[in-house]
Biopython code that builds the backbone (N, CA, C, O; Angstrom):
import numpy as np
from Bio.PDB.StructureBuilder import StructureBuilder

atoms = [
    (1, "MET", "N", (49.576, 71.625, 231.070)),
    (1, "MET", "CA", (48.195, 71.156, 231.039)),
    (1, "MET", "C", (48.210, 69.667, 230.718)),
    (1, "MET", "O", (48.983, 69.209, 229.877)),
    (2, "SER", "N", (47.368, 68.938, 231.381)),
    (2, "SER", "CA", (47.327, 67.496, 231.156)),
    (2, "SER", "C", (46.561, 67.170, 229.890)),
    (2, "SER", "O", (45.808, 67.988, 229.362)),
    (3, "SER", "N", (46.773, 65.954, 229.420)),
    (3, "SER", "CA", (46.050, 65.527, 228.224)),
    (3, "SER", "C", (44.552, 65.492, 228.491)),
    (3, "SER", "O", (43.759, 65.735, 227.581)),
    (4, "GLU", "N", (44.152, 65.193, 229.724)),
    (4, "GLU", "CA", (42.727, 65.198, 230.058)),
    (4, "GLU", "C", (42.147, 66.597, 229.884)),
    (4, "GLU", "O", (41.014, 66.744, 229.427)),
    (5, "ASP", "N", (42.909, 67.623, 230.243)),
    (5, "ASP", "CA", (42.452, 68.993, 230.039)),
    (5, "ASP", "C", (42.292, 69.286, 228.549)),
    (5, "ASP", "O", (41.310, 69.910, 228.146)),
    (6, "ARG", "N", (43.232, 68.849, 227.739)),
    (6, "ARG", "CA", (43.115, 69.044, 226.288)),
    (6, "ARG", "C", (41.882, 68.318, 225.761)),
    (6, "ARG", "O", (41.148, 68.848, 224.927)),
    (7, "ARG", "N", (41.667, 67.127, 226.246)),
    (7, "ARG", "CA", (40.491, 66.368, 225.828)),
    (7, "ARG", "C", (39.221, 67.123, 226.199)),
    (7, "ARG", "O", (38.288, 67.182, 225.398)),
    (8, "GLN", "N", (39.167, 67.698, 227.389)),
    (8, "GLN", "CA", (37.994, 68.457, 227.814)),
    (8, "GLN", "C", (37.792, 69.710, 226.962)),
    (8, "GLN", "O", (36.659, 70.062, 226.632)),
    (9, "ILE", "N", (38.883, 70.379, 226.608)),
    (9, "ILE", "CA", (38.797, 71.546, 225.719)),
    (9, "ILE", "C", (38.245, 71.114, 224.359)),
    (9, "ILE", "O", (37.363, 71.766, 223.800)),
    (10, "ALA", "N", (38.771, 70.018, 223.843)),
    (10, "ALA", "CA", (38.302, 69.516, 222.546)),
    (10, "ALA", "C", (36.807, 69.227, 222.593)),
    (10, "ALA", "O", (36.069, 69.641, 221.699)),
    (11, "LEU", "N", (36.356, 68.526, 223.618)),
    (11, "LEU", "CA", (34.937, 68.188, 223.727)),
    (11, "LEU", "C", (34.089, 69.439, 223.919)),
    (11, "LEU", "O", (33.000, 69.548, 223.355)),
    (12, "ALA", "N", (34.581, 70.373, 224.705)),
    (12, "ALA", "CA", (33.839, 71.619, 224.925)),
    (12, "ALA", "C", (33.703, 72.426, 223.642)),
    (12, "ALA", "O", (32.758, 73.202, 223.498)),
    (13, "SER", "N", (34.639, 72.252, 222.704)),
    (13, "SER", "CA", (34.565, 73.022, 221.458)),
    (13, "SER", "C", (33.314, 72.682, 220.652)),
    (13, "SER", "O", (32.771, 73.545, 219.961)),
    (14, "TYR", "N", (32.855, 71.442, 220.732)),
    (14, "TYR", "CA", (31.642, 71.055, 219.996)),
    (14, "TYR", "C", (30.408, 71.698, 220.622)),
    (14, "TYR", "O", (29.510, 72.148, 219.910)),
    (15, "GLN", "N", (30.366, 71.741, 221.942)),
    (15, "GLN", "CA", (29.255, 72.415, 222.620)),
    (15, "GLN", "C", (29.280, 73.911, 222.327)),
    (15, "GLN", "O", (28.232, 74.519, 222.110)),
    (16, "ALA", "N", (30.472, 74.504, 222.319)),
    (16, "ALA", "CA", (30.593, 75.931, 222.037)),
    (16, "ALA", "C", (30.154, 76.247, 220.607)),
    (16, "ALA", "O", (29.489, 77.256, 220.373)),
    (17, "PHE", "N", (30.519, 75.395, 219.657)),
    (17, "PHE", "CA", (30.104, 75.607, 218.269)),
    (17, "PHE", "C", (28.581, 75.522, 218.171)),
    (17, "PHE", "O", (27.944, 76.365, 217.539)),
    (18, "ALA", "N", (28.005, 74.497, 218.800)),
    (18, "ALA", "CA", (26.549, 74.324, 218.753)),
    (18, "ALA", "C", (25.831, 75.509, 219.391)),
    (18, "ALA", "O", (24.737, 75.878, 218.964)),
    (19, "ALA", "N", (26.444, 76.105, 220.414)),
    (19, "ALA", "CA", (25.845, 77.240, 221.115)),
    (19, "ALA", "C", (26.144, 78.583, 220.445)),
    (19, "ALA", "O", (25.584, 79.607, 220.837)),
    (20, "GLY", "N", (27.022, 78.585, 219.436)),
    (20, "GLY", "CA", (27.398, 79.841, 218.798)),
    (20, "GLY", "C", (28.269, 80.706, 219.690)),
    (20, "GLY", "O", (28.221, 81.933, 219.612)),
    (21, "ASP", "N", (29.068, 80.064, 220.542)),
    (21, "ASP", "CA", (29.922, 80.768, 221.502)),
    (21, "ASP", "C", (31.268, 81.110, 220.867)),
    (21, "ASP", "O", (32.249, 80.386, 221.033)),
    (22, "ARG", "N", (31.298, 82.209, 220.148)),
    (22, "ARG", "CA", (32.527, 82.594, 219.446)),
    (22, "ARG", "C", (33.664, 82.913, 220.414)),
    (22, "ARG", "O", (34.827, 82.675, 220.090)),
    (23, "SER", "N", (33.356, 83.439, 221.579)),
    (23, "SER", "CA", (34.403, 83.794, 222.535)),
    (23, "SER", "C", (35.242, 82.577, 222.929)),
    (23, "SER", "O", (36.440, 82.708, 223.177)),
    (24, "PHE", "N", (34.624, 81.397, 222.989)),
    (24, "PHE", "CA", (35.379, 80.178, 223.282)),
    (24, "PHE", "C", (36.494, 80.000, 222.249)),
    (24, "PHE", "O", (37.638, 79.713, 222.604)),
    (25, "PHE", "N", (36.154, 80.170, 220.980)),
    (25, "PHE", "CA", (37.130, 79.961, 219.913)),
    (25, "PHE", "C", (38.126, 81.105, 219.819)),
    (25, "PHE", "O", (39.288, 80.884, 219.478)),
    (26, "GLU", "N", (37.695, 82.311, 220.112)),
    (26, "GLU", "CA", (38.628, 83.441, 220.119)),
    (26, "GLU", "C", (39.744, 83.181, 221.125)),
    (26, "GLU", "O", (40.898, 83.537, 220.888)),
    (27, "GLU", "N", (39.392, 82.558, 222.247)),
    (27, "GLU", "CA", (40.356, 82.265, 223.300)),
    (27, "GLU", "C", (41.149, 80.986, 223.029)),
    (27, "GLU", "O", (42.334, 80.921, 223.353)),
    (28, "ARG", "N", (40.521, 79.979, 222.445)),
    (28, "ARG", "CA", (41.124, 78.650, 222.362)),
    (28, "ARG", "C", (41.798, 78.310, 221.035)),
    (28, "ARG", "O", (42.523, 77.318, 220.964)),
    (29, "LEU", "N", (41.582, 79.101, 219.983)),
    (29, "LEU", "CA", (42.267, 78.839, 218.716)),
    (29, "LEU", "C", (43.588, 79.591, 218.674)),
    (29, "LEU", "O", (43.647, 80.782, 218.983)),
    (30, "SER", "N", (44.628, 78.898, 218.295)),
    (30, "SER", "CA", (45.941, 79.514, 218.121)),
    (30, "SER", "C", (45.869, 80.572, 217.022)),
    (30, "SER", "O", (45.060, 80.463, 216.100)),
    (31, "GLU", "N", (46.704, 81.577, 217.122)),
    (31, "GLU", "CA", (46.792, 82.578, 216.055)),
    (31, "GLU", "C", (47.246, 81.930, 214.747)),
    (31, "GLU", "O", (46.934, 82.427, 213.665)),
    (32, "ALA", "N", (47.975, 80.829, 214.846)),
    (32, "ALA", "CA", (48.470, 80.108, 213.661)),
    (32, "ALA", "C", (47.542, 78.951, 213.278)),
    (32, "ALA", "O", (47.951, 78.053, 212.543)),
    (33, "PHE", "N", (46.313, 78.964, 213.763)),
    (33, "PHE", "CA", (45.349, 77.881, 213.527)),
    (33, "PHE", "C", (45.191, 77.574, 212.039)),
    (33, "PHE", "O", (45.154, 78.476, 211.202)),
    (34, "ARG", "N", (45.098, 76.280, 211.729)),
    (34, "ARG", "CA", (44.834, 75.806, 210.371)),
    (34, "ARG", "C", (43.707, 74.785, 210.431)),
    (34, "ARG", "O", (43.643, 73.969, 211.350)),
    (35, "PHE", "N", (42.819, 74.838, 209.445)),
    (35, "PHE", "CA", (41.666, 73.944, 209.360)),
    (35, "PHE", "C", (41.667, 73.293, 207.990)),
    (35, "PHE", "O", (41.871, 73.960, 206.975)),
    (36, "SER", "N", (41.438, 71.988, 207.964)),
    (36, "SER", "CA", (41.342, 71.288, 206.679)),
    (36, "SER", "C", (40.182, 70.306, 206.705)),
    (36, "SER", "O", (40.025, 69.529, 207.646)),
    (37, "ALA", "N", (39.385, 70.357, 205.667)),
    (37, "ALA", "CA", (38.311, 69.409, 205.390)),
    (37, "ALA", "C", (38.241, 69.306, 203.873)),
    (37, "ALA", "O", (38.717, 70.197, 203.169)),
    (38, "PRO", "N", (37.655, 68.235, 203.365)),
    (38, "PRO", "CA", (37.650, 68.089, 201.897)),
    (38, "PRO", "C", (37.182, 69.317, 201.114)),
    (38, "PRO", "O", (37.809, 69.652, 200.109)),
    (39, "PRO", "N", (36.102, 70.011, 201.528)),
    (39, "PRO", "CA", (35.729, 71.183, 200.729)),
    (39, "PRO", "C", (36.524, 72.445, 201.075)),
    (39, "PRO", "O", (36.478, 73.427, 200.334)),
    (40, "ASP", "N", (37.238, 72.423, 202.177)),
    (40, "ASP", "CA", (37.942, 73.622, 202.661)),
    (40, "ASP", "C", (39.352, 73.278, 203.123)),
    (40, "ASP", "O", (39.636, 73.335, 204.319)),
    (41, "PRO", "N", (40.233, 72.925, 202.204)),
    (41, "PRO", "CA", (41.587, 72.579, 202.639)),
    (41, "PRO", "C", (42.402, 73.811, 203.023)),
    (41, "PRO", "O", (42.392, 74.824, 202.325)),
    (42, "HIS", "N", (43.097, 73.703, 204.131)),
    (42, "HIS", "CA", (44.109, 74.676, 204.537)),
    (42, "HIS", "C", (43.582, 76.092, 204.794)),
    (42, "HIS", "O", (44.194, 77.069, 204.362)),
    (43, "LEU", "N", (42.460, 76.203, 205.488)),
    (43, "LEU", "CA", (41.983, 77.522, 205.899)),
    (43, "LEU", "C", (42.807, 77.995, 207.087)),
    (43, "LEU", "O", (43.175, 77.195, 207.947)),
    (44, "ASP", "N", (43.099, 79.292, 207.139)),
    (44, "ASP", "CA", (43.733, 79.851, 208.329)),
    (44, "ASP", "C", (42.622, 80.237, 209.312)),
    (44, "ASP", "O", (41.443, 80.000, 209.049)),
    (45, "ARG", "N", (43.002, 80.824, 210.426)),
    (45, "ARG", "CA", (42.044, 81.192, 211.476)),
    (45, "ARG", "C", (40.942, 82.106, 210.931)),
    (45, "ARG", "O", (39.757, 81.851, 211.147)),
    (46, "ASP", "N", (41.337, 83.172, 210.224)),
    (46, "ASP", "CA", (40.340, 84.088, 209.660)),
    (46, "ASP", "C", (39.451, 83.381, 208.648)),
    (46, "ASP", "O", (38.244, 83.616, 208.605)),
    (47, "GLY", "N", (40.046, 82.517, 207.836)),
    (47, "GLY", "CA", (39.279, 81.762, 206.848)),
    (47, "GLY", "C", (38.269, 80.838, 207.503)),
    (47, "GLY", "O", (37.153, 80.676, 207.008)),
    (48, "TRP", "N", (38.665, 80.221, 208.634)),
    (48, "TRP", "CA", (37.738, 79.348, 209.359)),
    (48, "TRP", "C", (36.553, 80.147, 209.881)),
    (48, "TRP", "O", (35.406, 79.722, 209.744)),
    (49, "PHE", "N", (36.831, 81.317, 210.487)),
    (49, "PHE", "CA", (35.726, 82.144, 210.984)),
    (49, "PHE", "C", (34.827, 82.599, 209.832)),
    (49, "PHE", "O", (33.608, 82.666, 209.985)),
    (50, "GLU", "N", (35.418, 82.906, 208.701)),
    (50, "GLU", "CA", (34.639, 83.362, 207.544)),
    (50, "GLU", "C", (33.814, 82.236, 206.926)),
    (50, "GLU", "O", (32.639, 82.422, 206.612)),
    (51, "ARG", "N", (34.427, 81.078, 206.755)),
    (51, "ARG", "CA", (33.787, 79.975, 206.020)),
    (51, "ARG", "C", (32.936, 79.069, 206.910)),
    (51, "ARG", "O", (31.844, 78.663, 206.512)),
    (52, "CYS", "N", (33.423, 78.751, 208.102)),
    (52, "CYS", "CA", (32.765, 77.754, 208.948)),
    (52, "CYS", "C", (31.883, 78.355, 210.042)),
    (52, "CYS", "O", (30.845, 77.789, 210.385)),
    (53, "TRP", "N", (32.291, 79.494, 210.587)),
    (53, "TRP", "CA", (31.563, 80.054, 211.718)),
    (53, "TRP", "C", (30.105, 80.390, 211.416)),
    (53, "TRP", "O", (29.279, 80.246, 212.317)),
    (54, "PRO", "N", (29.732, 80.826, 210.221)),
    (54, "PRO", "CA", (28.315, 81.131, 209.983)),
    (54, "PRO", "C", (27.365, 79.964, 210.283)),
    (54, "PRO", "O", (26.173, 80.184, 210.496)),
    (55, "GLY", "N", (27.872, 78.740, 210.302)),
    (55, "GLY", "CA", (27.036, 77.587, 210.631)),
    (55, "GLY", "C", (26.886, 77.332, 212.119)),
    (55, "GLY", "O", (26.116, 76.459, 212.518)),
    (56, "ALA", "N", (27.601, 78.069, 212.943)),
    (56, "ALA", "CA", (27.552, 77.853, 214.396)),
    (56, "ALA", "C", (26.215, 78.299, 214.972)),
    (56, "ALA", "O", (25.595, 79.247, 214.489)),
    (57, "GLY", "N", (25.787, 77.600, 216.010)),
    (57, "GLY", "CA", (24.571, 77.987, 216.717)),
    (57, "GLY", "C", (23.313, 77.840, 215.898)),
    (57, "GLY", "O", (22.333, 78.547, 216.133)),
    (58, "ALA", "N", (23.323, 76.927, 214.931)),
    (58, "ALA", "CA", (22.179, 76.759, 214.041)),
    (58, "ALA", "C", (21.266, 75.614, 214.482)),
    (58, "ALA", "O", (20.513, 75.069, 213.674)),
    (59, "GLY", "N", (21.334, 75.253, 215.767)),
    (59, "GLY", "CA", (20.452, 74.213, 216.288)),
    (59, "GLY", "C", (20.984, 72.798, 216.132)),
    (59, "GLY", "O", (20.277, 71.835, 216.428)),
    (60, "GLN", "N", (22.216, 72.661, 215.671)),
    (60, "GLN", "CA", (22.791, 71.340, 215.532)),
    (60, "GLN", "C", (23.205, 70.786, 216.897)),
    (60, "GLN", "O", (23.419, 71.537, 217.850)),
    (61, "THR", "N", (23.314, 69.456, 216.970)),
    (61, "THR", "CA", (23.823, 68.806, 218.173)),
    (61, "THR", "C", (24.941, 67.858, 217.769)),
    (61, "THR", "O", (24.980, 67.347, 216.650)),
    (62, "PHE", "N", (25.838, 67.644, 218.706)),
    (62, "PHE", "CA", (26.955, 66.733, 218.508)),
    (62, "PHE", "C", (26.877, 65.654, 219.579)),
    (62, "PHE", "O", (26.939, 65.949, 220.773)),
    (63, "GLU", "N", (26.742, 64.419, 219.153)),
    (63, "GLU", "CA", (26.795, 63.289, 220.072)),
    (63, "GLU", "C", (28.193, 62.691, 219.945)),
    (63, "GLU", "O", (28.549, 62.156, 218.895)),
    (64, "ILE", "N", (28.974, 62.778, 220.998)),
    (64, "ILE", "CA", (30.347, 62.276, 220.958)),
    (64, "ILE", "C", (30.314, 60.757, 221.048)),
    (64, "ILE", "O", (29.778, 60.192, 222.001)),
    (65, "ILE", "N", (30.888, 60.110, 220.055)),
    (65, "ILE", "CA", (30.957, 58.648, 220.002)),
    (65, "ILE", "C", (32.231, 58.161, 220.686)),
    (65, "ILE", "O", (32.210, 57.195, 221.449)),
    (66, "ARG", "N", (33.349, 58.846, 220.401)),
    (66, "ARG", "CA", (34.626, 58.514, 221.041)),
    (66, "ARG", "C", (35.523, 59.727, 221.031)),
    (66, "ARG", "O", (35.424, 60.600, 220.169)),
    (67, "SER", "N", (36.405, 59.756, 222.020)),
    (67, "SER", "CA", (37.456, 60.770, 222.052)),
    (67, "SER", "C", (38.694, 60.102, 222.635)),
    (67, "SER", "O", (38.648, 59.440, 223.672)),
    (68, "VAL", "N", (39.795, 60.302, 221.931)),
    (68, "VAL", "CA", (41.047, 59.648, 222.294)),
    (68, "VAL", "C", (42.159, 60.677, 222.271)),
    (68, "VAL", "O", (42.294, 61.433, 221.309)),
    (69, "GLU", "N", (42.946, 60.705, 223.316)),
    (69, "GLU", "CA", (44.106, 61.578, 223.367)),
    (69, "GLU", "C", (45.318, 60.793, 222.896)),
    (69, "GLU", "O", (45.536, 59.655, 223.312)),
    (70, "ALA", "N", (46.105, 61.413, 222.022)),
    (70, "ALA", "CA", (47.331, 60.783, 221.508)),
    (70, "ALA", "C", (48.385, 61.872, 221.357)),
    (70, "ALA", "O", (48.384, 62.610, 220.372)),
    (71, "GLY", "N", (49.279, 61.972, 222.329)),
    (71, "GLY", "CA", (50.298, 63.017, 222.293)),
    (71, "GLY", "C", (49.653, 64.380, 222.373)),
    (71, "GLY", "O", (48.899, 64.656, 223.306)),
    (72, "ASP", "N", (49.941, 65.245, 221.398)),
    (72, "ASP", "CA", (49.359, 66.591, 221.401)),
    (72, "ASP", "C", (48.062, 66.658, 220.592)),
    (72, "ASP", "O", (47.587, 67.744, 220.263)),
    (73, "GLU", "N", (47.495, 65.495, 220.276)),
    (73, "GLU", "CA", (46.260, 65.433, 219.492)),
    (73, "GLU", "C", (45.128, 64.822, 220.309)),
    (73, "GLU", "O", (45.339, 63.988, 221.190)),
    (74, "VAL", "N", (43.913, 65.271, 219.980)),
    (74, "VAL", "CA", (42.697, 64.642, 220.484)),
    (74, "VAL", "C", (41.881, 64.270, 219.258)),
    (74, "VAL", "O", (41.591, 65.114, 218.410)),
    (75, "ILE", "N", (41.513, 62.997, 219.175)),
    (75, "ILE", "CA", (40.750, 62.485, 218.037)),
    (75, "ILE", "C", (39.317, 62.279, 218.513)),
    (75, "ILE", "O", (39.072, 61.578, 219.495)),
    (76, "VAL", "N", (38.377, 62.895, 217.808)),
    (76, "VAL", "CA", (36.977, 62.863, 218.215)),
    (76, "VAL", "C", (36.127, 62.370, 217.049)),
    (76, "VAL", "O", (36.214, 62.886, 215.935)),
    (77, "THR", "N", (35.306, 61.365, 217.326)),
    (77, "THR", "CA", (34.284, 60.928, 216.367)),
    (77, "THR", "C", (32.942, 61.320, 216.966)),
    (77, "THR", "O", (32.676, 61.086, 218.145)),
    (78, "TYR", "N", (32.101, 61.923, 216.130)),
    (78, "TYR", "CA", (30.811, 62.399, 216.618)),
    (78, "TYR", "C", (29.725, 62.155, 215.582)),
    (78, "TYR", "O", (29.986, 61.945, 214.398)),
    (79, "ARG", "N", (28.502, 62.192, 216.082)),
    (79, "ARG", "CA", (27.329, 62.186, 215.214)),
    (79, "ARG", "C", (26.750, 63.592, 215.254)),
    (79, "ARG", "O", (26.391, 64.099, 216.317)),
    (80, "LEU", "N", (26.665, 64.208, 214.097)),
    (80, "LEU", "CA", (26.084, 65.539, 213.945)),
    (80, "LEU", "C", (24.615, 65.379, 213.562)),
    (80, "LEU", "O", (24.272, 64.600, 212.673)),
    (81, "ARG", "N", (23.766, 66.121, 214.240)),
    (81, "ARG", "CA", (22.343, 66.145, 213.886)),
    (81, "ARG", "C", (21.927, 67.600, 213.721)),
    (81, "ARG", "O", (22.172, 68.439, 214.588)),
    (82, "ARG", "N", (21.298, 67.875, 212.596)),
    (82, "ARG", "CA", (20.782, 69.217, 212.318)),
    (82, "ARG", "C", (19.280, 69.247, 212.582)),
    (82, "ARG", "O", (18.641, 68.196, 212.596)),
    (83, "PRO", "N", (18.706, 70.427, 212.790)),
    (83, "PRO", "CA", (17.273, 70.523, 213.076)),
    (83, "PRO", "C", (16.389, 69.926, 211.972)),
    (83, "PRO", "O", (15.279, 69.472, 212.248)),
    (84, "ASP", "N", (16.875, 69.925, 210.726)),
    (84, "ASP", "CA", (16.060, 69.381, 209.625)),
    (84, "ASP", "C", (16.157, 67.865, 209.518)),
    (84, "ASP", "O", (15.587, 67.274, 208.600)),
    (85, "GLY", "N", (16.875, 67.225, 210.449)),
    (85, "GLY", "CA", (16.982, 65.773, 210.455)),
    (85, "GLY", "C", (18.195, 65.226, 209.729)),
    (85, "GLY", "O", (18.489, 64.035, 209.837)),
    (86, "THR", "N", (18.910, 66.069, 208.987)),
    (86, "THR", "CA", (20.111, 65.600, 208.301)),
    (86, "THR", "C", (21.270, 65.544, 209.288)),
    (86, "THR", "O", (21.201, 66.084, 210.392)),
    (87, "GLY", "N", (22.306, 64.893, 208.870)),
    (87, "GLY", "CA", (23.493, 64.812, 209.710)),
    (87, "GLY", "C", (24.350, 63.653, 209.283)),
    (87, "GLY", "O", (24.130, 63.054, 208.230)),
    (88, "GLY", "N", (25.315, 63.342, 210.094)),
    (88, "GLY", "CA", (26.198, 62.241, 209.768)),
    (88, "GLY", "C", (27.258, 62.075, 210.836)),
    (88, "GLY", "O", (27.251, 62.753, 211.864)),
    (89, "PHE", "N", (28.160, 61.162, 210.567)),
    (89, "PHE", "CA", (29.264, 60.867, 211.467)),
    (89, "PHE", "C", (30.553, 61.400, 210.866)),
    (89, "PHE", "O", (30.814, 61.210, 209.678)),
    (90, "ASN", "N", (31.356, 62.065, 211.682)),
    (90, "ASN", "CA", (32.656, 62.585, 211.258)),
    (90, "ASN", "C", (33.688, 62.267, 212.325)),
    (90, "ASN", "O", (33.356, 62.022, 213.485)),
    (91, "THR", "N", (34.935, 62.276, 211.910)),
    (91, "THR", "CA", (36.047, 62.191, 212.850)),
    (91, "THR", "C", (36.932, 63.397, 212.616)),
    (91, "THR", "O", (37.211, 63.769, 211.476)),
    (92, "GLU", "N", (37.373, 64.006, 213.714)),
    (92, "GLU", "CA", (38.252, 65.166, 213.638)),
    (92, "GLU", "C", (39.490, 64.911, 214.481)),
    (92, "GLU", "O", (39.428, 64.277, 215.534)),
    (93, "VAL", "N", (40.612, 65.418, 213.996)),
    (93, "VAL", "CA", (41.857, 65.403, 214.746)),
    (93, "VAL", "C", (42.163, 66.843, 215.109)),
    (93, "VAL", "O", (42.395, 67.678, 214.233)),
    (94, "LEU", "N", (42.164, 67.135, 216.412)),
    (94, "LEU", "CA", (42.490, 68.469, 216.917)),
    (94, "LEU", "C", (43.893, 68.401, 217.495)),
    (94, "LEU", "O", (44.163, 67.610, 218.399)),
    (95, "THR", "N", (44.782, 69.231, 216.974)),
    (95, "THR", "CA", (46.164, 69.265, 217.439)),
    (95, "THR", "C", (46.370, 70.527, 218.269)),
    (95, "THR", "O", (45.969, 71.619, 217.868)),
    (96, "PHE", "N", (46.995, 70.364, 219.422)),
    (96, "PHE", "CA", (47.238, 71.466, 220.340)),
    (96, "PHE", "C", (48.677, 71.950, 220.230)),
    (96, "PHE", "O", (49.592, 71.171, 219.962)),
    (97, "ASP", "N", (48.860, 73.249, 220.442)),
    (97, "ASP", "CA", (50.212, 73.810, 220.450)),
    (97, "ASP", "C", (50.754, 73.805, 221.879)),
    (97, "ASP", "O", (50.100, 73.295, 222.788)),
    (98, "GLY", "N", (51.922, 74.360, 222.078)),
    (98, "GLY", "CA", (52.555, 74.388, 223.383)),
    (98, "GLY", "C", (51.831, 75.221, 224.413)),
    (98, "GLY", "O", (52.078, 75.069, 225.610)),
    (99, "ASP", "N", (50.935, 76.103, 223.979)),
    (99, "ASP", "CA", (50.145, 76.930, 224.890)),
    (99, "ASP", "C", (48.769, 76.327, 225.141)),
    (99, "ASP", "O", (47.893, 76.974, 225.714)),
    (100, "ASP", "N", (48.587, 75.085, 224.708)),
    (100, "ASP", "CA", (47.324, 74.363, 224.859)),
    (100, "ASP", "C", (46.152, 75.074, 224.191)),
    (100, "ASP", "O", (45.033, 75.111, 224.702)),
    (101, "ARG", "N", (46.465, 75.637, 223.019)),
    (101, "ARG", "CA", (45.426, 76.178, 222.162)),
    (101, "ARG", "C", (45.305, 75.249, 220.962)),
    (101, "ARG", "O", (46.263, 74.567, 220.598)),
    (102, "ILE", "N", (44.149, 75.223, 220.362)),
    (102, "ILE", "CA", (43.934, 74.364, 219.197)),
    (102, "ILE", "C", (44.673, 74.991, 218.017)),
    (102, "ILE", "O", (44.356, 76.100, 217.588)),
    (103, "ALA", "N", (45.659, 74.266, 217.503)),
    (103, "ALA", "CA", (46.507, 74.777, 216.428)),
    (103, "ALA", "C", (46.073, 74.258, 215.062)),
    (103, "ALA", "O", (46.330, 74.893, 214.038)),
    (104, "ARG", "N", (45.412, 73.098, 215.052)),
    (104, "ARG", "CA", (45.016, 72.516, 213.767)),
    (104, "ARG", "C", (43.800, 71.614, 213.981)),
    (104, "ARG", "O", (43.706, 70.894, 214.975)),
    (105, "THR", "N", (42.887, 71.671, 213.036)),
    (105, "THR", "CA", (41.763, 70.740, 213.000)),
    (105, "THR", "C", (41.716, 70.122, 211.619)),
    (105, "THR", "O", (41.695, 70.823, 210.607)),
    (106, "GLU", "N", (41.699, 68.793, 211.591)),
    (106, "GLU", "CA", (41.541, 68.036, 210.353)),
    (106, "GLU", "C", (40.226, 67.283, 210.438)),
    (106, "GLU", "O", (40.001, 66.542, 211.395)),
    (107, "VAL", "N", (39.351, 67.459, 209.454)),
    (107, "VAL", "CA", (38.050, 66.813, 209.452)),
    (107, "VAL", "C", (38.042, 65.706, 208.414)),
    (107, "VAL", "O", (38.431, 65.895, 207.262)),
    (108, "TYR", "N", (37.583, 64.539, 208.863)),
    (108, "TYR", "CA", (37.424, 63.380, 207.986)),
    (108, "TYR", "C", (35.949, 63.018, 207.985)),
    (108, "TYR", "O", (35.422, 62.512, 208.976)),
    (109, "PHE", "N", (35.285, 63.280, 206.858)),
    (109, "PHE", "CA", (33.862, 63.033, 206.771)),
    (109, "PHE", "C", (33.574, 61.542, 206.777)),
    (109, "PHE", "O", (34.293, 60.746, 206.174)),
    (110, "GLY", "N", (32.507, 61.187, 207.471)),
    (110, "GLY", "CA", (32.102, 59.795, 207.581)),
    (110, "GLY", "C", (30.918, 59.513, 206.700)),
    (110, "GLY", "O", (30.955, 59.773, 205.497)),
    (111, "TRP", "N", (29.888, 58.993, 207.274)),
    (111, "TRP", "CA", (28.721, 58.569, 206.528)),
    (111, "TRP", "C", (27.501, 59.314, 207.027)),
    (111, "TRP", "O", (27.487, 59.822, 208.149)),
    (112, "ASP", "N", (26.471, 59.379, 206.186)),
    (112, "ASP", "CA", (25.221, 60.026, 206.565)),
    (112, "ASP", "C", (24.502, 59.204, 207.617)),
    (112, "ASP", "O", (24.589, 57.976, 207.634)),
    (113, "ALA", "N", (23.796, 59.889, 208.486)),
    (113, "ALA", "CA", (23.034, 59.180, 209.529)),
    (113, "ALA", "C", (21.580, 59.054, 209.103)),
    (113, "ALA", "O", (20.768, 58.490, 209.836)),
]
sb = StructureBuilder()
sb.init_structure("model")
sb.init_model(0)
sb.init_chain("A")
sb.init_seg("    ")
for serial, (resi, resn, name, xyz) in enumerate(atoms, 1):
    if name == "N":
        sb.init_residue(resn, " ", resi, " ")
    sb.init_atom(name, np.array(xyz, "f"), 0.0, 1.0, " ", f" {name:<3s}", serial, name[0])
structure = sb.get_structure()
């Protein structure tokens, strides 16, 4: 798979999260998936579904500011907007495994919008 395909998968993941499309993640997350963010360091796949998935499909939108492919990683900066007007800017590093599934997501919180 080309890096452009990985980039497209990464970008599609934000739309899938906003739409509450769990099947996208069931297919695209590696069984060995790991997620890290300041409040949730080192969650495994089940932990991510338990802790993060309940927020999916809650009317949020993601405006992609930049996306850069670097080796097996795609780095995405986005503006998150929630229906109540809150939100902010974050950067995430999505790392792909050899099967072109998302193996790791690292979230770096930015600033409030």
